[in-house]
C-alpha positions, 0 to 999 in steps of 0.5 A: 838511851835505852835500847827497845827490842822489836816487835811484831807491832813495828811490823805492822807501823811500817807496812801501814805507813808505806802504804800511807805514803803510796796512797797520798803520792797517788792523790798528788799525781792523780791532782796534778793529772800525771801520766798513768806513768808517772802515778805507778812510779811515784805510787811504788817509790812512795810506799818503799820509801815510806816503809823504809822511813818508818824502819829507819825512824824506829831502828834509833831506839832499837839498836839500828838497822844492824839489828835486824840482820842487814849484813850484806857481803860481797859472796851474797852476789851469787844467791840471785841465781838461787833467786832466778831458779825458784822463779823459774821452777816454782810456778810451773809446778802450779801451772797444771793446777791452774790449768785445771781449775780455769782456762782463764788469765790471771796474775798479778796486776803488778804485771799489767802495771809494768807493761803500761809504763811507756817511757824508758825513764820510767821503766828504770826506776822501776827497774831500780825499785823492783830488784834493789829496793822492794827486796831490801825494804821486804826482807828488812820487814819480814825477815828482819823485823816480823819473823825475829819478833817472834822467833827462829824456830820453824812456827817464826818460819812458817808464820812470816812465809803465810803472811809473806805470801798473802801480802803478795794477793793484794792486787791480783789481776784477772780469774781470781782462782787462777791467779789464788793458785799460781800466786799464793803456794809461789809465794808461801815456797818462796817465803820459806826459803827465805825466812829458812835462809835468814835462819841459818845465815843469821843476817838478811844478805843472802835473802836480800839477793835471792828476792832480787834474782827472784823479781829479775824476771820481772825486767823482761816485762820493761824491756821485751817488745810488748808483742813477745810478754803477750806471746810468753804470757798467752802460752803460759796460760 
């Protein structure tokens, strides 16, 4: 069987398939009159399973997922701390600018969705999605398929990082301008780091754990009392 090369169109196909899967899951839960927690968890799981399933099907004629650099080593675990450091420090840089532009509240709608989960079962599943499934899937998509289809130079790093940042603009909440200032630069910086590390290491393991560490603070929203989370958010605003 002829081994095909990964191309940018494979990225867009996998992205589209995941969004379609999430849409179908949403319609199914709404039709069944399921709870908000069931809707959010089902949609998130369906989206990433749709992405991964499509990548797996495509990989059968493209040398497997290993051809995307999917290689994880035990030493990669330490990169979680770099992800945590980036999550703590990078947004702080842009808070003063956001405060100058707007005094409103803004961010990603995912934060509101996480706070809406009202059962431990839903929170545990979403925690797995946020810290395991999302980093693995997004790194396969962005640094695996998209970046490799463009190349390994600065152009590929920047294009991938920009697309990654724009992708995370979907679902902004609150004051749009404030949300844009807080989100776009932050994810652009994170995207550049992830792309650069992937080029240097020539595999996805480190980037997956950096991404997981960056997402790890989302668990604070999931498992801290709602009143405390709202107080933290209001102080940041």
